C-alpha positions, 0 to 999 in steps of 0.5 A: 754339429748334430747329435744322435741323442736327439734322434727323433726330436722334431728340431735340430740343435745346430750348435752353441755360442758361449760367453763369459756367463751365458750360452746360446742354444741354436735350434732349427725347426723346418727352416726357422731359427730359434735362439735360446739364451741361458745365463746366470740372470735366467735364475731366481731363487734356484741354487740347484738349477744354477749350479747345474747351469754352471756345470754345463757352461763349463763343459761347453767352454772346455770344448765338451759340446757333444757330451751327453750331459750338454745335449740332455740339458739342451733338450730339456730347455728346448722342449719347453718351447715345443708348442711355439715351434708348432705355431711359428715354424710350420712345415713347408707346403710341399714336404716331398720336393723343395730346395735348400733355400726354402729350408733355410731360416725364414725368420729368427726368434728368441726364446725367453727362458727363466728358472724360478724356485727350481722350476723351468719356464717358457716366458715368451718367444719373440721375433729377432731383428736381422742384426741379432741372428746367429747365422753366419749370413748375418755377419759382415761379409769377409772378403778373405772368406769369399770362395769366388776369390779363394779358388776356381777349382770347384763350381759355386751354387746358390741354395736355390740350385740345390734340390731336395727330395724327401719323404713325409717322415724325413721332412720333419726330422731331417730339415737339412737332408744330405742327399740332394740333387744339382742339375739332376745329379745326386750329391751328398750335402754337408752344411758348414758350421761357419764360412771360415771352417769351410776354407781349410777343407776346400783348400785340401780338395784343391790340393788333391785335385791338382795333385797328379800323379798322386790323385789316383792313390788318394782315396777320399770323398770327392768335392763337387762344388760349394754352396755359397751366399750372395757374398761368396761365403760357403754355406755348405759343400757338395760331394760326389755321392759314394755308393756304399756296401751293406756295412757302409763304414769301416766301423760297421764292417769290422764290428759285424760279428755275424759276418766278420771280414777276412784277414785279406779284406782287412789288410786291403783296407788298411793298405788303402787307408795308409796309402791315402794318408801318405798321399795327403801328406805328400801334397801338404794336406792332412786327414785330421779327424782320423777314426773308423767312422770316417772310412766308408766301404764302397760298393767295390769293397774299397776304403774311402776316407772322408771327414777332412774338415778338421777336428778330432775325436776322443780316443782316436787323436789327441786334441792338440795334434789335430790337423798335423801329420803326427796326429794323423799317424797317431790316429792311423796306428789306433785305426790299425789296432781297431781293425786287427785287434778284437780287444781294441778299446775302440771296439764298441764291445770293449768300451764303457759308457764313457770310454772313448765316446764318439765325441768331436773335440 
């Protein structure tokens, strides 16, 4: 879970863990993990801030993790600890070449947060024990999540085998780069939010790989391998690199007013997407998060479907239909309208600040 709202902040908000009357903000800075608990007990003589916290907590509990109000609140709290980040999470010595292992959390800290008389305060930052850490690696190994037992289609790699080359500028802001090298070949790396979530996506790619004669008609991203921990649980997925055209995505191609695509090109893309969706359904798989951002236009001007991990995006697929054939068909219908109809409410120029906001549910 990442947000463009934090675009140049020198940290990554990695996600949330909500309880009955609290939530944890998980932050990663240069490979170090910081957890900020925010609860009703954090507030003293601060009725206004307490009400704001309750409103944010309700949004997270309702699944609105990516609402701008939640991200703004998280950034406001996180920014209180910037000086501690600089001291406790220094940059790696070599910012141009490293591995995933070197960027993973070296230590974990808990940030003590307090609000008194409506004033937000940084109380302390303390090291956390292994049992307190929020990373999926800290939970007891789950045999049913072990990729070594679940599949043999894709090779498994450790974090030490995944090499990263990054610029000095990117090293601060992109602590988990997506462009990586494995055995001197470039791949796209997507970290897993949890080991469990990766199982469904890997299963889809296993079906695609074994789907002859449909494989050639299913134009999706191609899984290369899985990055796992010592217990075989997925930490991230490696995809074959897709060299894209200048527009990059279907969104960029369609909304390029300076050089709009021809009717023939749009028809070709829709045909390829529809054929891919039909192929997925034939083999018992679904797309899930159907939207124009999840279609890349490659350098040969073909539409490539990505984002098979699940979830839905507001305005494209109703949340309750995510991961179903019905949901895919609903998303396809809206995608076709987005491509062909300049008045589609999904076009950026036609939607308001809150309408059809690109947020995953």
